[in-house]
N, C-alpha and C positions, 0 to 999 in steps of 0.2 A: 504493500500500500504506500502511495506517495505521501511523504510528510507534508503537512500544511505549510504554505508559504505566506509571504506578506500579501500576495495577491492571488486571485483565482482565474481560471480560464475564461470566464465571462467578462473580466475586467477590461476596460478599453486600453489600459497600459500594455496588456499582453497582446491584444489585437494589433497594436501599432508597432511595438518594439520587437515582435517576432520577425519582422521583415529585415532580412540581412542587408538589403540595399541601404539601410540607414547608416551603415558603417561608412559608406561613401561620403556622407555629410559630416563625418567626424572631424575633418579638418576645419570646417567652418565653426563647429562648436568649440574646438580647442583654441582656435585663434580668437574667437569672441571671448572666451574665458581669460586668455592671457592679454587681452586688450585692457583689462582692469590693471592699473599700475601695480598694485600689490601682488596680484596673482602672477602677472608677467615677470616681475622681479624674482618672486619665489621660484618659479620654474626655471628662470635663467640661472639663478645662483645654485640651485639644489637638484634640479631634475636630471635624470639620465636620458632625456629626450635627444640630446645631441649625439650621445654615444650609441644609443639603442632605441631608435624611434619605434621599431616594431615591438620591442619588449614593453614599452610604455603603452602602446595600443592594446597589446594583449592583456595587460593588467587592468586597464580601464574597461575593456569589454567584459572581462571576467567579473569585475565588480558589478557592472550594470546588469548582466544576465543573472548573477546571483541574486540581486535585489528583485529583479523583475520576475524571474521564473524559478529561483531556487527555494529551498525550504527556509524557514526562519533561521535555523541553525547555520545553513550555508551563507545566508545574507549577512548574519552577524559576524561570522568568522572572516569572510572576505572583507567586510567593512572594517574589521579590527586591524587587518593588515594595512589598509589605507590610512587609518587614523594613526597608527604607529609611525608610518612613514612621514606623516604630517607633523609629528611631534617635534622634529628637528628642523622643520622648514620655517625659519624665522630670521629676521635681520632688521636693519634700519628701515622702518616704515612699512614692514609687512610681517604677517604671521598667518600661517596656514590654518590656525585654530580660530581665526577671526570669523565670527558669525556672518558679518556682512559679505566677506569674500566667499564663504561657503554658499550663501544664498545666491550670489551671482553665478557661481558655477552651476548650481542646480537649475537656475533660470535658463541658462543657455542650452542645457540638455533638453529641456522642455520645448523651448522656442524652435530650435533647429529640427527636432524630430517632428513637431507638429507641422511646420511649414513644408518640409520635404515630403512627409507622408501625404499631405493634402495635395501637393503638386502631382503626385503619382496616382493617387486613388480617389481624388475628389474631396470636396469640402465635408468636414464633419458638422454635425448639428451643434448649436450652442451648448446643449446639455452634454454632448460628448466631449466638447472642448473643455468644459468646466470639470467634468469627471477626470479627464486626462490630467488637467492641471493639478487637481487635488491629490491625485495619486502620485504625481511626480514630486510633490513637496517632500516626499520621504527621502529623496536624495540628500538634501541639505541636512535633514534631521539625523540621518545615519552618520553624517560627518560631524555632528555635534551642535548644529545650529538649532535653537529652540523654535518651535512652531510659530510663535508670535513674532519672530524676526522676519518672517516671510509675508508677502502680500497674501491676504486671506482668501481672495477669489480672483478669477480671471480678469475682471474689470480693474481691480487694484493692480494686478500684475502688469497690464498694458501701460498704465501710467508709470509704474516703477521702471519698467524696461526701457521705455522711451527716455525717461529722465537719465537713466544710467548711460545709454548710448550717447546722448547729447553731452554728457559731462566728461567723457574720457578724452584726455589728451595723450596720445601715444608716446611711450617712452622708448628709448633705444633698446632696452631689454625686450619689450613687447615686439618690436620690429625684428630683432634677431631671432626670437623664438618662432615667429611667423615664417620667416625665411627658411629656417631649418625644417619646419613642418612641410613646406611646399617644395623645397629644393634639396632636401637632405639626401644623404648617401644611402640609397636603397639597393638591394640586389638587382642585377641587370633585368631579370624577368619581370620585376615590378615597376620599373621606371616608365615604360610607355603609359601605364595607367595614371601616372602623375599628371599628365597633360590634361586628361579629363577631370581629375580631381581639382586641379588648380582652377579650371573654368567653373566647375560646380561651386567651389569655395567662394570665388569672387562673386558669382551670381547670387549666392545666398547671403553674402555679407551685407548687412544694412548700412545705409549712409547714416552718419558721415564717416564711419570707420573705413569704408572702402577707399574713399578719397584720401583719408589720412595715411593709409598704407601706401598710397601712390600707385595703386594698381590701375593700369590702363583699362578704361571702360568706355566704349563708344557703341554706336548703333550696330556695328559689325559683331562686336563681342556679345552684345545683347542677343542678336539673332542666333549666334552659335549656342549660347546658353539655352535659349528657348528651344532650339532644335534638339539639343541633348536631352533636355527634360521631356520633350514630346516623344522622342524615341523610347526613353525609359518608360514613359507612361503607357505606351502601346505594347511594348515587349514584356516588361517585368511582371505586371500583374497576371499575365497569361501563363507564366511558368508554374509548374506544379508547386503546391505549398511545401512539399517535402524538399524541393530544391531551394526555395526562398528562405527556409528556416535552417539550412545547413550550418551557417555560422553559429546559430544558437546551440545546435547539437554539439558542435566542435568545442565551443567554450564551456558548455555545461559539463562535458566529460572532464575537462581540465579542472573545473571547480570541484567536482566530486573527488578527484584524485588529491587535490590540495587539502580538502577538508578531511579526508581519510588519514592523510599524513599527520595532520594536526591532532586528530583524535587518538592516533596510535601513540603520540608523544604524551598523551594524558593531559592535554591542555584543558583548562576549565573554560566552559562555554556559558556565557550569560547573554541572552537575547535582550537587546535594548528596546524599550518601548518606543514606538513611532507615533503614538497618539498625539 
């Protein structure tokens, strides 16, 4: 019998995040996160993104899938790894334990997933958007941010998100992290895909940040972006669900292996409330 998780199969968060194509929008979410001056500096000073970008992607996806689809035990154990890594991420003007930064990171995960999913599958109803927002608030809470630190509903979220976007003035650390994510040293067989990822990332990046990053964006780039999204919208939803969810199955196996190793070491497990 499957152990209960934080969410159930009927929840909108599982309907949306089961789609493996969302990984393609991860660059946009990551760059939005590190556009926050404190988050950008923390990643620049402490992250292994520069040395091992694929390793960082794997750890991020394992955490997300553990929260979205794992048992409560798996969600807590994988989240505890992330919290321990954040314990040492602090310096002048930033601290990974800062609730405001944690809320921003969670907000970007919600925003990008919502916008990219709707681009491919069509608009969700207002009730579905609200349900998805409420469920994704768990991201920041599992990292330590109190529920009251976050916008309480989607209407508040929109005001908060726009205000954040308008307030950021990019630092050199944020620019360096973005460049590494988009032009980093990847294995040869993955490099051709970066061209499409860069276009998708730029297209999903809201203004004024796209302009601040200095990314060229004109009518021709906009047409290519729309063409890419239209091709994905035609092709991807017609793939078998078993193919679309392959990334979830891959990362879920890794999660189970990690959790089993922890349990064999006799680690104490305490599931943190997300209410």
